[in-house]
N, C-alpha and C positions, 0 to 999 in steps of 0.2 A: 504494501499498500503505499512503505515511504518511498519507493523511487518511484512509484506513477503520477506520485504527488511532483517530485524534483523531474521528473519528465515533463511533464503539465505546464509546469510554472510559468518557463520564458513561454510558452505559446499563449497564453493566459494573459501576458503581461504585452506581450506582440497586438494582441487581439485588443485590449481594453485601450493601448495606446494609436490604435486607428481609429477606434472607435471615438473618442476624444477629440481628435483630427476632425473628423468628420462635423461630432459638434460645433467645434471652433468656426468650422468653414460656412455650417445652416448660420448659426449666430449670427455671423458678418452678413449674411446676405439676406437674412431677416430675423428680427433681434425680437419681432413682436411675438412668434410660435415661442421663444422661453424656453430654448434647448437648455440654455444653461442655468436656468431659474427653476427646475421641474423638481418633483421631489424623486423620479425617477434616475435624474440626472445629480444630484446626491445619494442616493444607494449607488449610482457608477464610479463615483470619487471616490466613497469609501472601500467599492471592492477593489480599484486600481490602484488607491495607497495602500491595502492591505497587502496585495497582490505584491509591487511592486519590492515592498519592505521585508516580506516575506522573503522574494527572490535574490536581495542585495543580502538579506543574512546566512542564507547558505550557499549564496556565493562565495562569503566572505570565509566560513565556517569552512567550506571544499577548498579553497587558497593555503588555507591556516595548516590544515590536513598534510597536505602536499611536501 
């Protein structure tokens, strides 16, 4: 299970990064749709932050073990 999480984590961060870029572009073209101020986006920010932080921690731990 741990191995699966470690393999999926970089992919999740990449997907969340692309989603965030898309939200930023959409918000620039039409700020009245509220892509960056909705509850869904707040949850997305939370998931993105947690996945990026956990990827950073696992990468640091792996590098120190080598």
